[in-house]
C-alpha positions as CSV (number, residue, x, y, z in Angstrom):
1,X,153.0,-37.0,-107.7
2,X,150.8,-40.0,-108.4
3,X,147.3,-38.9,-109.4
4,X,144.0,-40.7,-109.7
5,X,143.1,-39.2,-113.1
6,X,139.4,-40.1,-112.7
7,X,139.0,-37.7,-109.7
8,X,138.1,-34.7,-111.8
9,X,134.8,-36.4,-112.6
10,X,133.7,-35.9,-109.0
11,X,130.5,-33.8,-108.9
12,X,130.1,-31.0,-106.4
13,X,127.7,-33.2,-104.4
14,X,130.5,-35.7,-103.9
15,X,133.1,-33.3,-102.5
16,X,132.0,-34.0,-99.0
17,X,130.6,-30.5,-98.5
18,X,127.6,-29.8,-96.2
19,X,124.4,-28.8,-98.1
20,X,125.0,-25.3,-96.9
21,X,128.4,-25.1,-98.3
22,X,127.2,-26.6,-101.6
23,X,124.7,-23.8,-101.9
24,X,127.5,-21.3,-101.1
25,X,129.7,-22.9,-103.8
26,X,126.8,-22.8,-106.3
27,X,126.3,-19.1,-105.5
28,X,130.0,-18.3,-106.0
29,X,130.5,-20.1,-109.3
30,X,127.3,-18.7,-110.8
31,X,129.0,-15.3,-111.1
32,X,129.6,-14.4,-114.8
33,X,133.0,-12.8,-114.0
34,X,135.3,-12.2,-111.1
35,X,137.9,-14.3,-109.3
36,X,137.3,-17.4,-107.2
37,X,140.2,-18.7,-105.1
38,X,140.8,-22.1,-103.6
39,X,143.4,-22.0,-100.8
40,X,145.1,-24.5,-98.6
41,X,148.4,-26.3,-98.1
42,X,149.9,-28.8,-100.6
43,X,147.9,-32.0,-100.7
44,X,144.7,-30.5,-99.3
45,X,142.6,-31.4,-102.4
46,X,142.7,-28.0,-104.1
47,X,143.1,-29.5,-107.6
48,X,140.1,-31.8,-107.1
49,X,138.0,-28.8,-106.1
50,X,139.2,-26.7,-109.1
51,X,138.5,-29.5,-111.6
52,X,135.1,-30.1,-110.1
53,X,134.3,-26.4,-110.5
54,X,135.5,-26.6,-114.1
55,X,133.3,-29.6,-114.7
56,X,130.3,-27.7,-113.3
57,X,131.1,-24.7,-115.6
58,X,132.0,-26.8,-118.7
59,X,129.5,-25.9,-121.4
60,X,129.7,-26.2,-125.2
61,X,128.8,-22.4,-125.3
62,X,131.7,-21.4,-123.0
63,X,135.3,-20.9,-124.0
64,X,137.3,-22.3,-121.0
65,X,141.1,-22.2,-120.9
66,X,143.5,-23.3,-118.3
67,X,147.2,-22.7,-117.7
68,X,148.7,-25.3,-115.3
69,X,152.0,-26.7,-114.0
70,X,151.4,-29.4,-115.0
71,X,148.0,-30.3,-116.5
72,X,146.9,-32.9,-114.0
73,X,143.7,-34.1,-115.6
74,X,142.7,-33.9,-119.3
75,X,139.1,-32.5,-119.7
76,X,137.0,-32.7,-122.8
77,X,135.9,-29.3,-124.1
78,X,138.5,-27.4,-122.2
79,X,141.8,-25.9,-123.7
80,X,144.6,-26.8,-121.3
81,X,148.1,-25.3,-121.5
82,X,151.2,-26.6,-119.7
83,X,153.6,-24.1,-118.1
84,X,157.1,-24.4,-119.5
85,X,159.5,-21.9,-117.9
86,X,162.4,-23.2,-120.0
87,X,160.8,-21.5,-123.0
88,X,159.4,-18.5,-121.2
89,X,155.9,-19.9,-120.8
90,X,155.3,-18.9,-117.2
91,X,151.9,-18.5,-115.5
92,X,151.9,-14.8,-116.3
93,X,153.0,-15.3,-119.9
94,X,150.4,-18.1,-120.4
95,X,147.7,-16.0,-118.8
96,X,148.5,-13.0,-121.1
97,X,148.3,-15.3,-124.2
98,X,145.1,-16.9,-123.0
99,X,143.3,-13.6,-122.5
100,X,143.9,-12.8,-126.2
101,X,141.6,-15.7,-127.0
102,X,138.7,-13.9,-125.2
103,X,137.9,-16.8,-122.9
104,X,134.8,-16.9,-120.7
105,X,136.5,-18.9,-117.9
106,X,140.2,-19.0,-117.1
107,X,141.9,-21.3,-114.6
108,X,145.4,-20.4,-113.5
109,X,147.0,-23.3,-111.5
110,X,148.5,-21.0,-108.9
111,X,148.9,-17.3,-108.2
112,X,152.7,-17.7,-107.7
113,X,153.8,-14.1,-108.1
114,X,152.6,-10.5,-108.2
115,X,152.6,-10.4,-112.0
116,X,150.3,-13.4,-112.3
117,X,148.1,-12.0,-109.5
118,X,147.8,-8.6,-111.1
119,X,146.9,-10.0,-114.6
120,X,144.4,-12.4,-113.0
121,X,142.7,-9.7,-111.0
122,X,142.5,-7.4,-114.0
123,X,141.1,-10.2,-116.2
124,X,138.4,-10.8,-113.5
125,X,137.2,-7.2,-113.6
126,X,137.1,-7.0,-117.4
127,X,134.5,-9.7,-117.9
128,X,136.3,-13.0,-117.3
129,X,135.7,-15.7,-114.6
130,X,139.1,-16.5,-113.1
131,X,139.8,-19.6,-110.9
132,X,143.1,-20.0,-109.1
133,X,144.8,-21.3,-105.9
134,X,146.9,-19.9,-103.1
135,X,148.6,-21.3,-100.1
136,X,147.1,-19.7,-97.0
137,X,145.7,-21.1,-93.7
138,X,142.2,-19.8,-94.2
139,X,139.9,-18.0,-96.6
140,X,140.3,-14.4,-95.3
141,X,144.1,-14.7,-95.3
142,X,144.1,-15.3,-99.1
143,X,142.6,-11.9,-99.7
144,X,145.4,-10.3,-97.7
145,X,148.0,-12.4,-99.5
146,X,146.9,-10.8,-102.8
147,X,147.3,-7.4,-101.3
148,X,150.7,-8.3,-99.9
149,X,151.7,-9.4,-103.4
150,X,151.2,-5.8,-104.6
151,X,147.6,-5.8,-105.9
152,X,145.7,-2.7,-104.9
153,X,143.0,-3.4,-102.2
154,X,140.3,-1.8,-104.3
155,X,141.1,-4.1,-107.3
156,X,141.0,-7.2,-105.0
157,X,137.7,-6.0,-103.5
158,X,136.2,-5.4,-107.0
159,X,137.4,-8.7,-108.4
160,X,137.0,-11.3,-105.7
161,X,133.7,-13.3,-105.6
162,X,134.5,-15.9,-103.1
163,X,137.2,-18.1,-101.4
164,X,137.2,-21.8,-100.6
165,X,139.7,-22.8,-98.0
166,X,140.1,-26.5,-97.4
167,X,141.9,-29.4,-95.7
168,X,141.8,-33.1,-95.8
169,X,141.2,-35.2,-92.7
170,X,141.3,-39.0,-92.2
171,X,138.0,-40.9,-92.2
172,X,137.4,-43.4,-89.4
173,X,137.6,-46.9,-90.7
174,X,134.0,-48.3,-91.0
175,X,135.2,-51.8,-90.3
176,X,136.6,-51.1,-86.8
177,X,134.7,-48.0,-85.8
178,X,133.8,-47.9,-82.1
179,X,131.8,-45.4,-80.0
180,X,132.9,-43.9,-76.7
181,X,131.7,-41.1,-74.4
182,X,133.6,-37.8,-74.8
183,X,135.3,-36.4,-71.8
184,X,135.1,-32.9,-70.4
185,X,138.1,-31.6,-72.4
186,X,136.6,-33.0,-75.6
187,X,133.2,-31.5,-74.9
188,X,134.9,-28.1,-74.4
189,X,136.7,-28.4,-77.8
190,X,133.4,-29.2,-79.4
191,X,131.8,-26.1,-77.8
192,X,129.4,-28.2,-75.7
193,X,128.4,-27.6,-72.1
194,X,130.6,-29.5,-69.6
195,X,127.6,-31.5,-68.5
196,X,126.4,-32.5,-72.0
197,X,126.9,-36.1,-72.9
198,X,128.4,-36.7,-76.3
199,X,129.1,-39.9,-78.2
200,X,132.3,-39.8,-80.2
201,X,133.9,-42.4,-82.5
202,X,137.3,-43.7,-83.3
203,X,138.8,-46.7,-85.1
204,X,140.2,-49.5,-83.0
205,X,142.5,-50.6,-85.8
206,X,142.0,-53.7,-88.0
207,X,143.4,-55.6,-91.0
208,X,141.2,-53.6,-93.3
209,X,142.9,-50.3,-92.3
210,X,146.3,-51.7,-91.7
211,X,145.6,-51.2,-88.0
212,X,145.6,-47.4,-88.3
213,X,141.9,-46.9,-87.4
214,X,141.4,-44.8,-90.6
215,X,140.4,-45.5,-94.1
216,X,140.2,-42.8,-96.8
217,X,140.0,-39.0,-96.4
218,X,137.3,-36.3,-96.1
219,X,137.3,-32.7,-97.2
220,X,136.9,-29.9,-94.7
221,X,135.8,-26.6,-96.1
222,X,135.5,-22.9,-95.3
223,X,133.7,-20.9,-97.9
224,X,133.7,-17.1,-97.8
225,X,131.2,-15.3,-100.0
226,X,132.5,-11.8,-100.6
227,X,129.5,-9.4,-100.4
228,X,129.4,-5.6,-100.3
229,X,130.3,-5.3,-96.6
230,X,133.3,-7.6,-96.9
231,X,134.4,-5.8,-100.1
232,X,134.3,-2.5,-98.1
233,X,136.3,-4.1,-95.3
234,X,139.0,-5.4,-97.8
235,X,139.5,-1.8,-98.9
236,X,139.7,-0.3,-95.4
237,X,141.6,-3.1,-93.5
238,X,144.4,-5.5,-94.2
239,X,143.5,-7.5,-91.0
240,X,142.4,-11.1,-91.8
241,X,140.9,-11.5,-88.4
242,X,138.5,-8.6,-89.1
243,X,137.5,-10.2,-92.4
244,X,137.0,-13.5,-90.7
245,X,134.8,-12.0,-87.9
246,X,132.6,-10.3,-90.5
247,X,132.4,-13.4,-92.6
248,X,131.4,-15.5,-89.6
249,X,128.8,-13.0,-88.6
250,X,127.3,-13.5,-92.1
251,X,127.2,-17.3,-91.6
252,X,130.6,-18.6,-92.8
253,X,131.6,-21.8,-91.1
254,X,135.3,-21.9,-90.3
255,X,137.5,-24.9,-91.0
256,X,137.3,-25.8,-87.3
257,X,133.4,-25.5,-87.4
258,X,133.2,-27.8,-90.4
259,X,135.5,-30.4,-88.8
260,X,133.5,-30.3,-85.6
261,X,130.5,-31.3,-87.6
262,X,132.3,-34.2,-89.0
263,X,133.4,-35.3,-85.5
264,X,129.9,-35.1,-84.2
265,X,128.6,-37.1,-87.2
266,X,131.1,-39.8,-86.3
267,X,133.0,-39.5,-89.6
268,X,136.4,-38.4,-88.2
269,X,138.2,-38.2,-84.8
270,X,139.1,-35.6,-82.2
271,X,142.7,-36.3,-83.1
272,X,142.1,-35.1,-86.7
273,X,140.1,-32.1,-85.4
274,X,142.9,-31.0,-83.2
275,X,145.2,-30.7,-86.3
276,X,142.6,-28.4,-88.0
277,X,142.2,-26.3,-84.8
278,X,145.9,-25.9,-84.5
279,X,146.3,-24.8,-88.2
280,X,143.2,-22.5,-87.9
281,X,144.8,-20.7,-85.0
282,X,148.2,-20.1,-86.5
């Protein structure tokens, strides 16, 4: 794929997260050890988030090593290894080799199989901070995915510090942005009262945006902090809905919640929010 190789220099304040989610992210990445997962479909911005976290953690006193397929952005001060399955250098083999170097932080491009997941989890509970990605619809489902891959629930619960689920939505073109009053169906989707008036926005379409009404993209995030109660639930239950309910009780904003905020701020459209709601309810 074609990559903008300057993207990894994006700071956490420029990821498009709410101030609340930035605090959640800071809390998660401050952990000295454990595993942090970034989850979402292909093309949802996971690599940008991972590299941003690496940039935040990058320190002359830290030994940071990555194993990737392929290395997408070269970063000063970080040892980066390319997976090469033709010579037996898989994620699992690369991770084993990396751990012999006693790194402080390890980034594994993707938890592709049970072997990689098991090694990554065990590294996380033996003093390493491990970053990786999965392909799941939301944050709680990624925890269940690890268990489905064969990792014991108590190991997952012990290791995991937090999960960042994300999507990308299209940003309304600023050159042709127009306001309109939301109808009853839109108010309902935004969790507003039927008699509440709400001003929404859309792009009319212009030469600047090639008549699409959109220009650029925005990140939508769901950050699950894994505290003691959620760890206990991971051990007792393999139901992602129960995990989600508990996380929401503790203040987690779902992907749908985060996208609603962007709609109400006039940054994206109801059309884009509907895609997020549909995926969130699969």
